[in-house]
N, C-alpha and C positions, 0 to 999 in steps of 0.2 A: 126770331129777333132777340128773344130773351137769352138764348145761348150765345148769340153774337156779342152782345154787350158784356156778358160775363167773361167771354174769352179775351176780350180787349182789357177788361178790368184786371185780369190776372196775367197780363202780358209781361214779358221780361223787362220792358222799359219802365213800367210802374214799380217793379221790384228794385230797380236801380235807384229810382227817386226815393223810394221808401227807405232803403238801406242808408242812403246819404243823409236823410233827415234824422233818422234814429241815431246815427253815429254822432250827429251834432248834439243831440240831447244827452247821450252818454258822456261826451266830452265835457259838456257844461256841468253835469252832475259830479264828475270827478273833480273838476276845477273848483266848484263850490265847496265840496267836502274838504279838499286840501286847504282852501282859504279859511274855512270855518275852524278847522283843527289848529292851524297856525295862529289864528286870531284868539282862539280860546286859551292857548298857552301864553300868549302875550298878555291876556287879561288876568292871568294868575290861576286859571282853572287847572286842576290836576288831571293827568291822563286818565285816572280811574273814573273821575266824574264824567269826562267826555265819552269814555267807552260805555258807561251806563246809559248816558243820553242817546248814544248811537244805537245801542241794543234796543232801547225802548222805542226809538223811532222806526227801526226795522220791523219790530214786532207789530207796532201799530199800523204800519203800512200794508201788512198782509191782507187784512180784511178788505180795504178799498181795492187792492190789486186783484184780489180774487173776484170781486164784483166786475172790475174792468175786463178781466179775462173772459168771464161768462158773456159780457156784452159784446166782446170782440168776436166770439163764436157766432153770435146772431148777426153781427154787422158784416161778417165775411160773406154771408149768403146774399147780402144786399148790394155791396159795392166792391166785392172782391177782397182777397186776402192781403195783398200789399198795401192798399189804401187803408183798410181797416186797421192793420198793424201800425201803419205810420200815424194815422190820426189819433189813435188811442195811446200811442207812445208820446206824442208831442203835446196833445191837449188833455186826453184822458177823460173827457166828458161823455160818458156812454149815452146819457139821455139826449144830449144835444145832437150827436152825430146822426142817430136814427131819425130824430125829429126833423133835422135840417134836410136830410135826404128825402124824406117824405114830402116836405114842403116844396122842394124843387120839382117833384113829380106831380103834385096836386095842381101846380100852376098850369101844367099841360093837360090836366083833366084825367090823370091816371094815378096809379100807385106804384111804389117801388116793387119791381119783380113781376108786375103784371105782363100779360102778353103783348100789350101795346106800349110798354115802357121804353124799351129799345135804347139805342145809342144817344138819341137826343135827350131822352129823360135822364139817362145816366150822366151826361155832360151837365145838364141843368142842375142835378142834385149836387154835383161836385162844385159848381159855382156857388150855390147857396151855402154849402158846408164851409168853403174857403172864405167867402166874403162875410158870412155871419160871425166868424170867429176873429175877424180883424179888429172889431171894436175894443175888446178887452186888451188885446195886445198893444194897440195904440195908446189906450189909457195908461196901461202899466209902463210903457216906454216913455211917455211924455210927462206923466204926473206923479210917478212913484216918489220922486225926491221931494214932492210938495206935501205928501200925505202926513208925514210926521209933524210938519208945521201946523197943518190943519187940526191934527189930533191935539196938539198942545194948546191951540186957541180954544178948542172946545172945553177943556178942563181949566184953563186959566192958570191961576197960582195953586190950585188944588191938585198937586201931583199925585195925591193918594187916590184921586178919582180916575187916574189914567188906566189902571188895571180894570176898574169897574166898567168904564166906557168900552174898553176893548172887548171884555168878556160879554158885555151886553150886546155889542154889535154882532159878535159871532153867534150868540144865542138867538138873536133876532133873525139873522140870515137863515140859519138852519131851521128855526121854528117856522118861518114862512114857507120853506120848502116842504117840510113834513106835514104842515097843516092841510095842504091840498090833498094829501093821501088819507086824511082822517075824516073827510066830509061824509063819506059813505062807507059802509061795511064791504070791503073789497080786499083783494090780495095785498095791495100796497098798504092798506090800513093794518092788516094782520102783521105784515113784516115790520111796520113801524112800532106797533105795540109790543110785539115779542122782542124786538131788538132793544127797546127801551127797558123792558123788564129785566132782560138778561144783563144789560149794562148796570142797572141799579143793584141787582142781586150780587153781581161779581164785585162791585165796588164796596158794598156793605160787608161781604165776606172778607175782602182784602183788608178793610179797616179794622175789623174785630179780630182777625186771625194774625194780622201783621205780615201777611204774604203779599208784598208789593208787586210781585210778578203777575198777580191776578189783574191788577189795574192796567198793566202793560198789554195784556192779552184781551182785555174787556171789549175794546172796540172791534177787533177782528172777529172774536167769537160772536158778539152781538149781531154783526152784519151777516155772518154765515148762517146762524140759526134763524135770523129774521127772513133771509131769502128762502131757506128750506121750508120754513113754516108756511110761507106764502104759496109755495109749490103744492103743498099738501092740503091747502085750504079748499 
């Protein structure tokens, strides 16, 4: 039964769906980049400035992309190659995909990939994966245009607090996520601590040496070294 569901999960039909979805993401990315470039020129930014920002963004994205790639390799064994590629190209949440697939299996009293998982378990996992990710898509689609008004109401007339509130919200969100890994001495804790130390060291070196490229590479290097340190723990 295990081989049967994996054979269907890697069927040509799923590849067609996956390619179609990924092409939509690629089209959106190209469209947004073109819009951002033209808007930057209209705002008076120089092409040199935007190229520097683009280079920094590309370098910064390498670390998270590497993490997603590793997660996709593991996800392929659970739900097949086309769906793993599609889900992590559209959403990119490695932790969510595996957890959602497992939740769908647990409802049926089994686990993903077990001997009694089968086609019903696979279908159930896909339903949980799809429906579970609808929430933030609906919120983003319906309320994104209202978020700026909400942010302005929070700071009132104190425009100088706008950057403080924004940074505080980001630190709070990431701090909440990483705090769960620091409760016990484990591989996630080792990865978090090593990654944080690498980030701090690289930014200090960049500050005192004047080598700005170290800041651009700090996130990617911190994530990679954090992951590898957890493996060897």
